[in-house]
MARDORO-524924 format. One record per residue: x, y, z of N, C-alpha, C in turn. Coordinates in Angstrom, 3 decimals. Layout:
// residues N
       n.xx       n.yy       n.zz      ca.xx      ca.yy      ca.zz       c.xx       c.yy       c.zz
          X          Y          Z          X          Y          Z          X          Y          Z
...
END
This chain:
// residues 67
       n.xx       n.yy       n.zz      ca.xx      ca.yy      ca.zz       c.xx       c.yy       c.zz
      0.833     -1.023      0.043     -0.166     -0.025      0.229      0.802      1.319     -0.107
      0.579      2.159     -0.835      1.285      3.357     -1.015      0.993      4.232      0.273
      2.121      5.060      0.549      1.772      6.294      1.459      0.358      7.201      1.174
      0.312      7.339     -0.095     -1.232      8.272     -0.424     -2.305      7.768     -0.481
     -2.532      6.436     -0.586     -3.570      5.492     -0.387     -3.777      5.338      0.827
     -2.975      5.216      2.069     -3.132      5.179      3.259     -3.543      6.541      3.727
     -3.143      7.520      2.980     -3.216      8.734      3.560     -4.695      9.288      3.520
     -5.346      8.689      1.907     -6.499      9.143      1.718     -7.490      8.087      2.541
     -7.346      6.939      2.593     -8.228      6.132      3.597     -8.465      6.583      5.433
     -7.418      6.960      5.719     -7.218      7.296      7.243     -7.739      8.999      6.928
     -7.758      9.720      6.131     -8.072     10.948      5.968     -9.989     10.748      5.660
    -10.586     10.044      4.608    -11.829      9.758      4.805    -12.573      8.883      6.118
    -11.804      8.255      6.599    -12.252      7.953      8.482    -12.100      9.231      9.101
    -11.114      9.900      9.314    -11.015     11.058     10.000    -12.514     12.031      9.683
    -12.751     12.074      8.293    -13.765     13.159      7.933    -15.179     12.152      8.473
    -15.306     11.224      8.146    -16.532     10.462      8.142    -16.648     10.281     10.189
    -15.809      9.896     11.030    -15.731     10.033     12.642    -16.215     11.758     13.149
    -15.560     12.388     12.647    -15.672     14.030     12.829    -16.812     14.578     12.239
    -17.507     14.010     11.482    -19.463     14.821     10.888    -20.060     13.965     11.917
    -19.564     12.799     12.028    -20.658     12.310     13.226    -20.552     12.569     14.584
    -19.509     13.701     14.682    -19.358     14.397     15.847    -18.876     13.207     17.375
    -18.094     12.133     16.516    -17.775     11.125     17.868    -16.851     11.345     17.846
    -15.543     12.309     17.348    -14.237     12.771     17.581    -14.171     13.787     17.443
    -12.719     14.786     18.384    -12.453     16.080     17.868    -11.876     16.396     16.449
    -11.735     17.482     16.072    -10.715     17.799     15.497     -9.536     17.529     15.197
     -9.113     17.631     16.320     -7.699     17.310     16.829     -7.305     15.757     16.626
     -8.291     14.917     17.534     -8.139     13.827     17.003     -8.246     13.041     15.667
     -9.364     13.909     14.789     -9.524     13.437     13.601     -8.138     13.651     12.625
     -7.452     14.615     12.865     -6.267     15.480     12.193     -5.338     14.050     12.868
     -5.270     13.977     14.220     -4.336     12.654     14.274     -4.237     11.600     13.289
     -5.483     11.033     13.570     -6.151      9.569     12.532     -6.067      9.761     11.281
     -5.871     11.088     10.826     -5.653     11.462      9.420     -3.916     11.226      9.150
     -3.387     11.664     10.617     -1.961     11.545     10.159     -1.399     12.717      9.494
     -2.346     13.773      9.773     -1.733     15.152      9.173     -1.859     16.212     10.166
     -0.682     17.313     10.192     -1.230     18.696     11.195     -3.090     19.025     11.429
     -3.125     19.469     12.354     -4.101     19.972     12.684     -4.599     21.459     11.681
     -3.779     22.247     11.245     -3.797     22.670      9.698     -4.062     22.531      8.522
     -3.435     21.693      8.376     -3.472     20.527      7.249     -4.998     19.798      7.130
     -5.390     19.715      8.335     -6.358     19.162      8.119     -7.888     20.041      8.154
     -7.518     20.823      8.560     -8.664     22.269      8.126     -8.306     22.387      6.625
     -7.426     22.394      6.185     -6.958     22.839      4.829     -7.799     21.780      3.854
     -7.862     20.324      4.698     -8.290     19.400      3.583     -9.929     19.378      4.056
    -10.431     20.113      5.065    -11.836     19.979      5.315    -12.701     21.119      4.022
    -11.652     22.071      4.098    -12.175     23.551      2.980    -12.438     22.735      1.668
    -10.884     21.995      1.065    -11.263     21.635     -0.187    -12.296     20.529     -0.347
    -12.546     19.650      0.988    -13.792     18.629      0.358    -14.996     19.347      1.064
    -14.786     20.433      1.071    -16.441     20.770      1.456    -16.761     20.067      3.246
    -16.136     19.907      4.039    -16.400     19.375      5.117    -16.969     20.587      5.933
    -17.818     20.562      6.978    -18.404     21.894      7.630    -17.581     21.441      8.687
    -17.185     22.603      9.442    -16.708     22.999     10.582    -17.661     22.922     11.565
    -17.517     22.464     13.007    -18.266     22.422     14.445    -18.027     23.073     15.200
    -18.381     24.542     15.559    -17.432     24.807     16.365    -17.773     24.103     17.835
    -19.184     23.700     17.998    -19.432     22.791     19.555    -18.066     21.898     19.494
    -17.364     21.477     18.442    -16.130     20.545     19.024    -15.175     21.160     19.461
    -15.125     22.321     19.639    -13.771     22.921     20.349    -13.425     22.757     21.771
    -14.523     22.191     22.215    -14.692     21.622     23.767    -13.785     20.110     23.707
    -14.344     19.524     23.007    -13.893     17.917     22.655    -12.296     18.500     22.225
    -11.953     19.280     21.726    -10.074     19.632     21.186     -9.735     20.074     22.374
    -10.051     20.883     22.987     -9.538     20.893     24.473     -9.535     19.971     25.359
    -10.549     18.609     25.435    -10.400     17.701     26.347     -9.493     16.700     25.921
     -9.608     16.221     24.382     -8.490     15.543     23.449     -7.162     16.066     23.954
     -6.711     17.589     23.812     -5.300     17.773     24.104     -4.681     17.761     25.274
     -5.683     17.647     26.196     -4.928     17.672     27.569     -5.105     16.184     27.866
     -5.589     15.280     27.475     -5.324     13.940     27.586     -3.789     13.401     27.113
     -4.076     14.227     25.857     -3.099     13.515     24.766     -1.708     13.894     25.669
     -1.752     15.176     26.373     -0.187     15.790     26.776     -0.017     15.395     28.354
     -1.052     14.771     28.768     -0.726     14.104     29.979     -0.204     12.748     30.215
END
């Protein structure tokens, strides 16, 4: 499996999980294997809606990740 194909599959999984609001934006970026900024860019390119209510999830995820 080449790296671009894997990234594409992970990105699709991350978009789907984020859109169903089961994970935070930060966690979705980690699943996709790209930076937070790059994930936001990919969201814009792929017309994935940003959910402002997910910001609280991002804070909780970041705190857990840095412990």
